[in-house]
C-alpha positions in Angstrom: 46.6 -29.9 39.3 46.5 -26.7 41.4 47.6 -23.5 39.7 50.9 -24.8 38.4 49.8 -24.5 34.8 47.7 -21.3 34.9 49.9 -19.2 37.1 53.0 -20.6 35.6 51.8 -19.4 32.2 52.0 -15.8 33.3 55.4 -16.1 35.0 57.3 -15.1 31.9 55.2 -12.0 31.4 55.5 -11.2 35.1 59.3 -11.4 35.0 59.3 -9.2 31.8 57.2 -6.7 33.7 59.6 -6.8 36.6 62.6 -6.2 34.4 60.9 -3.3 32.6 60.0 -1.7 35.9 63.5 -2.2 37.3 65.0 -0.6 34.2 62.6 2.3 34.6 63.9 2.9 38.1 62.4 0.2 40.4 59.2 0.6 42.5 56.4 2.5 40.6 53.8 2.6 43.4 53.5 6.0 45.1 51.9 6.2 48.5 50.7 9.4 50.1 51.2 9.6 53.8 48.5 10.7 56.1 50.1 12.3 59.1 47.1 12.1 61.4 43.8 10.3 61.0 40.8 11.8 62.9 39.2 9.4 65.4 36.0 9.3 63.5 37.7 8.3 60.2 38.7 4.8 61.4 36.8 1.6 60.7 37.4 -1.6 62.7 37.7 -4.8 60.7 35.0 -7.3 61.9 36.7 -10.2 63.7 34.9 -12.8 61.7 36.4 -11.3 58.5 40.0 -11.0 59.8 42.3 -13.9 58.9 45.4 -14.0 61.2 48.3 -15.6 59.4 51.3 -16.2 61.6 54.5 -17.0 59.6 58.1 -17.6 60.1 58.6 -14.0 58.9 55.9 -12.3 61.0 52.2 -11.8 61.0 49.9 -11.1 58.1 46.3 -9.8 58.7 43.9 -10.3 55.8 40.5 -8.7 55.7 38.3 -11.2 53.9 35.6 -10.0 51.5 32.4 -12.2 51.8 30.4 -9.7 49.8 32.7 -10.3 46.8 33.4 -14.1 47.1 31.2 -15.6 49.8 31.9 -19.3 49.0 35.7 -18.8 48.9 35.7 -16.8 52.1 33.7 -19.5 53.8 36.1 -22.1 52.5 39.2 -20.2 53.9 37.4 -19.8 57.2 36.6 -23.5 57.4 40.1 -24.6 56.6 41.6 -22.2 59.1 39.2 -23.6 61.7 40.2 -27.1 60.8 43.9 -26.2 61.3 44.4 -27.2 57.7 46.8 -24.3 56.9 49.0 -24.7 59.9 52.7 -25.5 59.1 52.2 -25.3 55.4 54.9 -23.7 53.3 54.9 -20.8 50.9 56.0 -23.2 48.2 55.8 -20.9 45.3 56.9 -17.2 45.5 57.8 -15.0 42.6 59.4 -11.6 43.4 57.4 -8.6 42.1 54.5 -11.0 41.6 52.9 -13.2 44.3 53.4 -15.7 47.2 51.5 -18.9 47.0 50.6 -21.4 49.8 47.7 -23.6 50.9 48.9 -27.0 49.8 49.0 -29.7 52.5 51.6 -31.6 50.4 54.0 -28.7 51.0 54.6 -30.1 54.5 56.3 -33.1 53.0 59.8 -33.6 51.7 58.9 -34.5 48.1 59.2 -31.1 46.3 57.9 -32.7 43.1 54.5 -32.8 44.8 54.4 -29.3 46.1 51.6 -27.4 44.4 49.6 -30.5 43.5 47.6 -30.9 46.7 44.3 -29.7 48.1 41.8 -30.2 50.9 39.3 -33.0 51.0 36.4 -30.6 50.4 34.9 -30.3 46.9 36.3 -27.8 44.4 34.7 -24.4 44.3 32.7 -22.7 41.5 34.5 -19.5 40.4 33.5 -16.2 41.9 35.5 -14.0 39.4 32.9 -11.3 39.4 30.0 -10.3 41.7 26.8 -8.3 41.5 27.1 -4.9 43.2 23.9 -3.2 44.3 23.2 0.2 45.7 23.1 -1.1 49.2 26.7 -2.1 49.1 29.3 0.3 50.5 31.4 1.5 47.6 33.8 4.5 47.4 34.7 5.5 43.9 38.2 7.0 43.2 38.2 7.3 39.4 35.8 7.0 36.5 37.5 5.9 33.3 35.1 5.7 30.4 32.6 2.8 30.9 33.7 1.8 34.4 34.3 3.0 37.9 37.2 2.1 40.2 37.0 2.3 44.0 37.0 0.4 47.2 34.6 -1.9 49.0 36.1 -1.7 52.5 39.8 -2.4 52.0 39.4 -4.2 48.6 40.1 -2.3 45.4 37.3 -3.0 43.0 36.5 -2.3 39.3 32.8 -2.1 38.5 30.3 -1.0 35.9 28.9 2.4 36.8 25.9 2.9 39.0 24.0 4.5 36.1 23.5 1.0 34.7 21.7 -0.3 37.7 18.4 1.1 36.5 18.8 -0.9 33.3 19.4 -4.4 34.8 16.8 -6.9 36.0 18.2 -7.2 39.5 19.1 -3.5 39.9 22.8 -4.4 40.2 26.0 -4.2 38.1 29.0 -6.4 37.6 32.1 -5.8 39.8 35.4 -7.6 40.4 38.4 -7.3 42.7 41.5 -6.1 41.0 45.0 -7.5 41.8 46.7 -4.7 43.7 49.5 -5.3 46.2 48.3 -7.3 49.1 45.2 -8.7 47.4 44.5 -12.3 48.1 43.4 -14.6 45.3 42.5 -18.3 45.1 44.8 -20.5 43.0 43.2 -23.0 40.6 44.0 -25.6 37.9 43.1 -25.5 34.2 39.3 -25.4 34.8 37.7 -22.2 36.1 35.8 -24.1 38.8 38.8 -25.9 40.3 39.9 -23.7 43.2 40.0 -25.6 46.5 42.5 -24.6 49.2 45.6 -23.0 47.7 45.8 -19.2 47.6 48.2 -16.5 46.8 48.9 -12.9 48.1 50.1 -10.3 45.7 53.6 -8.8 46.3 53.0 -6.2 43.6 50.1 -5.2 41.3 49.2 -7.6 38.5 45.9 -6.6 36.9 46.2 -9.3 34.2 44.9 -11.8 36.8 41.6 -9.8 37.1 38.5 -11.9 36.4 40.7 -15.0 36.0 41.2 -15.9 39.7 38.8 -15.3 42.5 39.6 -12.4 44.8 38.6 -13.1 48.4 40.4 -10.5 50.5 43.4 -8.2 51.0 46.3 -8.0 53.5 45.6 -4.9 55.4 48.7 -5.4 57.7 51.8 -7.3 56.9 52.4 -6.6 53.2 56.1 -6.0 54.3 56.0 -9.7 55.6 54.6 -10.9 52.2 57.4 -9.1 50.4 60.0 -10.5 52.8 59.2 -14.2 52.1 61.9 -16.2 50.5 61.3 -16.3 46.8 62.4 -18.5 43.9 65.0 -17.5 41.4 63.5 -19.2 38.3 60.2 -18.7 36.4 58.5 -21.5 38.3 58.9 -19.7 41.5 60.0 -22.8 43.4 61.6 -21.8 46.7 64.8 -23.5 47.9 64.2 -22.6 51.6 60.5 -21.7 51.9 58.9 -19.8 54.7 56.1 -21.4 56.7 52.6 -20.4 57.9 53.0 -21.5 61.5 49.3 -20.9 62.4 46.3 -19.6 60.6 43.2 -18.6 62.5 40.0 -16.5 62.1 40.3 -13.6 64.6 36.9 -14.3 66.1 38.1 -17.8 67.1 41.0 -16.3 69.2 40.3 -15.6 72.8 39.4 -11.9 73.1 42.3 -11.1 75.4 44.8 -12.4 72.7 42.9 -11.4 69.6 44.4 -8.7 67.3 42.1 -5.9 66.3 42.7 -3.9 63.2 41.4 -0.5 62.5 41.8 1.0 59.0 40.9 4.2 57.3 37.3 4.2 56.4 36.6 4.8 52.7 33.5 6.8 53.6 35.5 9.4 55.5 36.7 12.8 54.4 40.2 11.7 55.4 40.0 9.0 52.7 38.8 11.5 50.1 41.7 13.8 51.0 44.1 10.9 50.7 42.8 10.1 47.2 43.3 13.6 46.1 46.9 13.7 47.5 47.8 10.5 45.6 46.0 11.7 42.4 48.0 14.9 42.5 51.3 13.1 43.1 50.7 10.5 40.3 49.0 12.7 37.7 48.1 10.8 34.6 49.6 7.6 36.0 47.1 7.5 38.9 45.7 4.0 39.7 43.5 2.6 42.4 46.5 0.4 43.3 48.3 3.6 44.4 46.0 4.1 47.3 47.5 2.6 50.5 44.9 2.7 53.3 46.5 3.5 56.7 45.8 0.7 59.2 47.0 -0.2 62.7 46.8 -3.1 65.1 45.2 -2.3 68.4 
């Protein structure tokens, strides 16, 4: 059973959170705008790490994070190259929460089976956390007591502080992706090591999923598309008229003349540090890593 039990268990809490946020005045995320980004502040997403998801609502571009979840990223790449994801439905979408897809049974007419299918490949061992070493690019944005929050490329990450590296046998510390808007996670069943092909993309932040579902990337372009997908109206998230992934490809497999190229604000740049300070000043004590919206554009 793929994710119907586990994700279903948090639906009620998700809907409660939504209601509370709406009562408080709606959207809580604050985004600081960067009027101009210097030419040397951009970073180009590697084509082999860019997943191109064409949908009935538009295109979503996900930067995959093999340094965080190498086996899950390789699985998504393989399935995309197999054409496995083409014409699958977003069978489960919960507003203010997430959009789920990746089930081959969703192509069929029997709605009772949607959410129960998977690929023919073996299930994957969980990659809820990873080991972060000093050689990995990491840009901290805040340091609450006992941890540090920041970015590895476009992915928001929570980690143990660098100071602990000298006290570990491998010279590394634990880190994990956090479920901000646009973050892509792998669905699973009751067992931790049961992820296979189904995945979800966050429509809003939901940190309660941290270290419970493997994070494998983030939508760097097309979050508006994710949020525009038809969603269910009951706690199960079952969609009456679901949208479709018409084609899913790894950018490096697309002919160069047709291939999208994405550049995004580099988290090693001064422009990024300026953005962080703008957002921190705007949010005050409510500041969160999820408030940072990295400028990106398709070339």
